[in-house]
C-alpha positions in Angstrom: 16.8 -12.1 66.6 13.8 -13.1 64.6 13.4 -9.6 63.3 17.0 -9.6 62.1 16.6 -12.9 60.3 13.4 -11.6 58.6 15.2 -8.5 57.4 18.1 -10.6 56.1 15.8 -13.0 54.3 13.9 -10.1 52.6 17.2 -8.5 51.5 18.5 -11.8 50.0 15.1 -12.3 48.2 15.3 -8.8 46.8 18.8 -9.3 45.5 17.7 -12.5 43.8 14.7 -10.8 42.2 16.9 -7.9 40.9 19.4 -10.4 39.5 16.7 -12.4 37.9 15.0 -9.4 36.2 17.7 -9.0 33.4 17.5 -12.7 32.8 13.7 -12.5 32.4 14.2 -9.6 30.1 16.7 -11.5 28.1 14.3 -14.5 28.0 11.6 -12.1 26.7 13.9 -10.8 24.0 14.9 -14.3 23.1 11.3 -15.3 22.7 10.5 -12.1 20.7 13.4 -12.4 18.3 11.9 -15.2 16.1 8.7 -13.2 16.0 10.6 -10.1 14.9 12.5 -12.1 12.2 9.3 -13.6 10.9 7.7 -10.1 10.8 10.7 -8.8 9.0 10.5 -11.6 6.6 6.8 -11.1 6.0 7.5 -7.3 5.5 10.3 -8.2 2.9 7.9 -10.5 1.1 5.2 -7.9 1.0 7.6 -5.2 -0.3 8.9 -7.7 -2.9 5.4 -8.4 -4.0 4.5 -4.7 -4.4 7.8 -4.2 -6.3 6.9 -7.1 -8.6 3.4 -5.7 -9.2 5.0 -2.3 -9.8 7.3 -3.8 -12.4 4.5 -5.6 -14.1 2.4 -2.4 -14.3 5.3 -0.1 -15.1 7.8 -1.9 -17.3 9.2 1.5 -18.3 11.0 1.6 -15.0 13.0 -1.5 -16.0 13.7 -0.3 -19.5 14.7 3.3 -18.8 15.6 3.5 -15.1 16.2 7.1 -14.2 17.0 8.0 -17.8 14.8 11.1 -18.4 15.5 14.2 -20.4 13.6 17.0 -22.1 16.3 17.4 -24.8 16.3 14.5 -27.3 13.2 13.2 -29.0 14.8 9.7 -29.2 18.1 8.1 -28.4 18.3 4.5 -29.5 19.6 2.0 -26.9 19.8 -1.8 -27.0 16.4 -3.4 -27.5 15.5 -6.4 -25.2 15.4 -9.7 -27.0 11.7 -9.9 -26.2 9.3 -7.6 -24.4 5.5 -7.8 -23.7 3.7 -4.5 -24.4 0.5 -4.0 -22.5 -2.0 -2.2 -24.8 -5.0 -2.1 -22.3 -6.3 1.3 -21.0 -5.7 2.8 -24.5 -7.4 5.6 -26.5 -7.0 6.1 -30.2 -5.0 9.3 -30.7 -7.5 10.3 -33.4 -10.8 8.8 -34.7 -9.4 9.1 -38.3 -9.5 5.8 -40.1 -7.3 6.8 -43.0 -3.6 5.9 -43.0 -1.9 7.9 -45.9 1.7 6.7 -45.4 3.1 3.5 -44.0 6.0 2.8 -41.7 9.2 1.8 -43.5 11.1 2.8 -46.7 9.6 5.9 -48.4 11.2 8.2 -51.1 14.7 6.8 -50.4 14.5 7.2 -46.7 13.0 5.5 -43.7 9.6 6.7 -42.5 9.6 6.0 -38.8 5.8 6.2 -38.2 2.4 6.2 -39.7 0.8 9.3 -41.3 -2.9 9.6 -40.3 -5.2 12.0 -42.2 -6.5 14.7 -39.9 -7.6 18.3 -40.4 -6.0 21.4 -38.9 -7.5 22.0 -35.5 -8.7 18.4 -35.0 -8.2 17.1 -31.4 -5.2 14.8 -30.9 -5.3 12.7 -27.7 -2.8 10.7 -25.6 -2.8 7.0 -26.6 -2.0 5.8 -23.1 -1.5 7.4 -19.7 2.0 8.6 -19.1 4.4 11.5 -18.6 5.1 14.2 -21.3 8.9 14.2 -22.0 9.2 16.5 -25.0 7.2 19.5 -26.2 9.2 21.2 -29.0 9.3 22.5 -32.5 11.4 21.0 -35.3 11.1 23.1 -38.5 12.9 20.5 -40.7 11.0 17.5 -39.5 8.3 16.9 -36.9 7.1 20.5 -36.8 5.3 21.1 -33.5 5.6 17.7 -31.7 5.1 15.9 -28.4 6.8 12.8 -26.9 5.1 10.9 -24.1 6.6 8.0 -22.1 4.1 5.4 -21.0 4.3 2.9 -18.1 3.9 0.0 -20.6 7.4 0.8 -22.0 6.4 2.6 -25.2 7.0 6.2 -26.1 4.6 7.8 -28.5 5.4 10.8 -30.7 2.8 13.1 -32.3 4.1 15.3 -35.1 3.1 18.2 -37.4 0.7 19.6 -34.8 -0.8 23.1 -35.1 -0.9 23.6 -31.3 0.5 21.8 -28.3 -1.7 22.0 -25.2 0.4 20.1 -22.6 3.8 20.9 -21.1 7.0 18.9 -20.4 6.9 16.7 -17.3 3.1 16.9 -17.2 1.2 13.7 -16.3 -1.5 12.8 -18.8 -4.2 10.2 -18.9 -5.3 8.0 -21.9 -7.6 10.1 -24.0 -6.6 13.4 -22.7 -6.3 16.1 -25.4 -2.6 17.0 -25.9 -2.6 19.0 -29.2 -4.4 19.9 -32.4 -3.8 18.5 -35.8 -1.8 20.6 -38.2 0.7 20.9 -41.1 3.9 22.2 -39.4 7.4 21.2 -40.1 8.3 19.0 -43.1 4.8 18.3 -44.2 2.9 18.6 -47.5 -0.6 18.6 -46.0 -2.4 18.4 -42.7 -1.9 15.0 -41.0 -0.7 13.4 -37.8 2.7 11.8 -37.9 2.4 9.1 -35.2 5.3 7.0 -33.9 5.7 4.2 -31.4 9.2 3.7 -29.9 10.8 1.2 -27.6 14.1 2.1 -26.0 14.3 4.9 -28.6 13.9 2.5 -31.5 11.0 3.2 -33.9 8.6 0.2 -34.1 5.8 0.0 -36.7 2.7 1.5 -35.0 0.6 -0.9 -37.1 1.8 -3.7 -34.8 -0.2 -2.0 -32.0 -2.9 0.2 -33.5 -5.5 -0.6 -36.1 -6.7 2.9 -37.2 -9.2 1.5 -39.7 -11.1 -0.3 -37.0 -10.2 2.2 -34.3 -8.8 -0.4 -31.9 -5.6 -1.9 -30.7 -4.6 -5.2 -32.3 -4.7 -7.1 -29.0 -4.6 -6.6 -25.2 -0.9 -7.2 -25.4 1.8 -7.6 -28.0 5.0 -9.6 -27.7 7.9 -7.8 -29.3 10.5 -10.3 -30.4 13.8 -8.9 -31.8 14.4 -12.0 -33.9 11.0 -12.0 -35.7 10.2 -8.3 -35.6 10.8 -7.5 -39.3 8.5 -10.2 -40.5 5.8 -9.3 -38.0 6.1 -5.6 -39.0 5.6 -6.4 -42.6 2.5 -8.5 -41.8 1.1 -5.7 -39.7 1.5 -3.2 -42.5 -0.4 -5.5 -44.9 -3.2 -5.9 -42.4 -3.5 -2.5 -40.7 -1.5 -0.2 -43.0 -2.3 2.4 -45.7 -5.9 3.0 -46.8 -5.4 5.7 -49.4 -3.6 8.8 -50.5 -6.3 11.2 -51.6 -9.9 11.5 -52.7 -11.4 10.6 -49.3 -14.4 12.3 -47.8 -14.8 13.2 -44.2 -17.1 10.2 -43.8 -14.3 7.9 -45.0 -11.8 9.6 -42.7 -14.0 9.5 -39.6 -16.4 6.7 -40.5 -19.8 6.8 -38.8 -18.5 8.5 -35.6 -18.8 12.1 -36.9 -16.4 15.0 -36.2 -13.1 14.2 -34.5 -13.9 16.4 -31.5 -16.9 14.3 -30.6 -15.7 10.9 -31.7 -13.5 9.6 -28.9 -16.1 10.1 -26.1 -16.7 6.3 -25.6 -13.0 5.5 -25.8 -12.2 8.3 -23.4 -14.9 7.2 -21.0 -13.6 3.6 -21.1 -10.0 4.7 -20.4 -11.2 7.0 -17.6 -13.2 4.1 -16.0 -10.2 1.8 -16.1 -7.3 3.9 -15.0 -3.8 2.6 -15.2 -1.9 2.7 -11.9 1.6 4.1 -11.8 4.0 3.8 -9.0 7.2 5.4 -7.7 9.9 3.7 -5.6 11.1 6.0 -2.8 14.9 6.9 -2.8 17.1 8.0 0.0 16.3 11.6 1.1 12.8 11.6 -0.6 9.9 13.4 1.0 6.3 13.5 -0.1 7.0 17.0 -1.5 10.0 15.9 -3.6 8.2 12.8 -4.8 5.2 14.9 -5.9 7.6 17.3 -7.7 9.4 14.4 -9.5 6.2 12.8 -10.6 4.5 16.0 -11.6 1.5 15.6 -9.2 0.4 17.3 -6.0 1.0 16.0 -2.4 -2.8 15.9 -2.1 -3.0 13.5 -5.0 -0.4 11.2 -3.4 -2.1 11.3 0.0 -5.5 10.6 -1.6 -4.2 7.6 -3.6 -2.2 6.1 -0.8 -4.3 7.0 2.3 -1.4 9.2 3.7 -1.4 12.2 5.9 0.4 15.3 4.7 3.0 14.9 7.3 3.5 11.2 6.4 7.1 10.0 6.7 8.3 7.8 3.9 11.3 5.4 3.8 13.7 4.3 0.9 12.3 1.3 -1.0 8.7 2.2 -0.2 6.3 2.0 -3.1 4.0 5.0 -3.7 1.2 5.2 -6.2 1.0 8.6 -8.0 -1.5 8.0 -10.8 
């Protein structure tokens, strides 16, 4: 009789234990849920923080979105009312100090850039890090020219080259040689035609670059649509044309010597302070497709982000590629 009661007691205890297990599991889930929500919130905050940093470092993503083509040198779109252009991590495209033609009205038409005196074969360098969008020839205008889109929102155009030494969709760094000075296209003498554009609209390069002093005008420039014309005129007076003939090579290149040797310090400075560029992962992306879109190798992405080659990525993830 005692043995029978003992078995019955054990059976009832076992039933209670089995019934209580899901409850305990539910209690554990209930206790874990707030932790999961907090973790998810923290993850969202971190992602948002990275995206904000990305937008600050790559405003071009906000201005142009996915608008990318290798067809048109420029298609004007609506300019923002105001926009801060970051000019750090720069390299002067040429060490030439002579501006031979200003931005603005010239010979009954608008001149969309600055003409800088260079000789055929002089090295022309990327003003900022970025991605090459156009490498073409325009016999009635730019001649051999290059268009580069930069993370700071600007696009720079280099015209009348004798040779282009980069390709479309190639990633370049500030100070990297991209071409050689020339006299191609609609040109009456060897020079570099240099443009700065925002949303396809030509802005006066003198607002950003001071060729006479081989420097940018500031670490950053605030473009304001309402006051731009007045600021452009002031920039021309301060940083514009030097002369239109009779200059010696010393006047053109100052004390820095030949153009192939001149930019060493600027190139070194740009290389020592690299600009970081990011990509936001889209649905269906893999490391291979991201590398192809960004014009870099999978090894580059893995090195910059600490990834393995078989790393899985998810939509919304921020990946550095430069």
